C-alpha positions, 0 to 999 in steps of 0.5 A, spaced: 199 574 082 195 567 084 190 569 078 196 570 073 199 563 075 193 560 074 192 563 067 198 561 065 197 554 067 190 553 064 193 556 058 198 550 058 194 544 059 187 547 056 183 545 062 179 549 066 178 545 072 183 549 075 179 555 075 173 551 077 177 548 083 178 555 085 171 558 085 167 552 088 170 554 095 170 561 094 162 560 093 162 556 099 165 561 103 161 566 101 155 562 102 157 560 109 159 567 112 154 572 108 148 569 105 146 563 111 147 568 117 143 573 113 137 568 112 137 566 119 137 573 121 131 574 116 127 568 119 128 570 126 125 577 125 119 574 121 118 570 127 119 576 132 114 580 128 109 574 128 109 574 135 108 581 137 102 583 141 098 588 144 102 591 150 109 589 148 114 594 148 118 595 141 123 599 138 123 602 131 128 602 126 128 610 127 130 609 134 123 610 137 121 606 143 113 605 144 108 600 146 103 596 141 096 599 142 093 595 136 095 590 131 093 591 124 094 586 118 100 590 115 102 595 121 102 596 128 099 602 132 104 604 137 103 609 143 110 613 144 108 617 149 101 618 153 096 620 148 100 620 142 100 614 137 103 613 131 102 607 126 108 604 123 109 598 118 111 591 121 117 592 117 119 598 121 119 594 128 127 593 129 126 589 136 122 587 142 124 591 148 125 586 154 123 588 161 128 585 166 126 584 173 128 588 178 132 583 183 138 587 185 134 594 186 138 599 189 133 599 195 133 592 197 137 589 202 140 582 201 
């Protein structure tokens, strides 16, 4: 409906400025709501991969939890159970699993 009204107006005066005024804010909305957050997530993931070291517990994109035993240039060796080590690419690591301290454990008295 809006597009037909704009098309009718632009044919009347011969100017394409009205169409440009519609697309510039649309492009800005796409940038701020889609492109910019995705770049931020990619940068954070890259920083995470650089900070990982031996002994860190991680989760892979396949949902496997394990502990990093070796760091290679383009991969990690992850121990998923005692005696079982798999090698995964750096991009396959989703996140680092943070161990919360047991401040409110069931056996403690306050």
